[in-house]
Residue, then its C-alpha position, 0 to 999 in steps of 0.5 A: m447501981f445507976k440503974r437501980a437509982v434511977i428506978a427508985i426515985l421514979a417509984y416515987a414521983f409523977w413525973y420523972p422524965v427519963l432520957a436513956a443514952q444518946n436520948d434514945y427513949a422518953v419515958i413517962p411515970v403516972d404515978t395512979s395512985k395520985k393522979t388520974l389516968s383516962l382513956f379517951l375516944r369521944d368527946e362528950s358531941g359523940s366526935m372522936y378526938r382522933t389528935f392530941a389537940n382536938l382533945v387539949n382544946t375540948a380541955k381548955q372548954s372544961r377548965h382543965e388542962v392535958i398534962f401528958a397524952m399518948n396514942a394508947g394502942m392499935f386502931k381501924a382507918d376510922g379511928s375505933p380500937v382494934g380490940l378491947l376498950v374500956i372507959d370509965g368502966k364501961e366496955i366500949a369495944p370487946l376483946n379481939t381474941k381472932r387470929g390475923v395478920g399484923n403487930f396485934y395479932l403477934k401472939p401473946n397480944g395483950v392488955f393494959a388496963l387500970t384496976s382498983l389494985g392499979p395498972v396491970i399487965v395481962s395476955t389477952d388469954e389472962y384479961r379475964d382472970v384479971g379478978a379486979k374492977v376494971i376502971l379503963a384498958t386498952q389491947s393491943g400487941p404484942l407483949l413485949l414481956k412476959r414474965g421478965i421475958i422477951n417475947k420468943v417471936f421478936d429478932p434481935n437483928s430485924k432491920s423492922k425499926f420505927v418510932r414505936n411507944g409501950v407501956c409496963a407498970i411496977g406497983k401503982v406506977a404506969y411507966f409510959v415509954i417512946s422511942d424517940v429514934p427508930v427501933n426494933l421490937y426487941e431492942f424496944a422490949r429490952y429497955f424495958k427489961d433492962e433500963i426499967g424494970c418491968k416484968d410486963a410490957l405491952y407494945l402499944d403501936g409504931n410509926v404513928s407513936s405520938l407524945y403530948s407532955k407539959d413537963l418535957r415540953r414536946y408536943d408531938q403533931s400527931p397523925e389521926l389516932g384511935p383511942i388516946l390515953g391521957v391526964l387532965e388537971 
C-alpha cells in the first residue's frame, strides 16, 4: 500500500523527491505536460556544455535557471553521443544498430524519447515504430525493463557495482533515478520495477552518473559529460 501511495503522489506532482530505504536512491519525476524537458549538447556558439556548471552559467546569461539536470546517455571521449540523439525535433546523431562491447551494446538496448504524446521507452528495434512526433531522444543501453520483465542478461549476484542512473516513464511523467550507493544492474532494474512500478526502463550510465537538482539542493560536481537532460525555468 505504501508503494502505491508514493506512486500516486508522484503522478500528481512535478517535483517530489523520493528517497528509498537507507537513502539508496533519489527519484526526480518530471511531468512533461507541465514542464519542458530538454536535451542539451552544444551552446549557441557550438561549444559542448560537458558539465552542469557550463549549462548553469549559459542558462543564467539568458535569464533562465536550471531546475534539474542529469547525464543523458553514453558518449565518446569527445562528448559526442554513441547512439541516437534528437534535440528539438532534429536528429543530431543517428540510431546505432551496430554490435559492440560494453553496456550500450547489451541487448536489448533502447531509446528514451519525448514525443508529442508524452515520454516513452522503447527498444532500439522498436524506435522506428514510435508513430508520434519525436521532440527529443537519447539512445543508451541496456534496457533495464521491457514490458515489466527485468533484462535476462543481468546477474542478481553480480559484483559489478557502480553509482548508476536511468529513466522510465508512466503516462506523462518521466522518472529519473540515480543510486546513491553502488548497485549492480539487476538491483537497479529491480528498483524501477518494484518501487516505482515501471514497465519499461532504460539504463543511462554508471560511474559518471550525476544529478543537479534545485529541489533536493543537490549539485553534483559532474565529470565531463556528453548529452545532458534538463529542465530550465
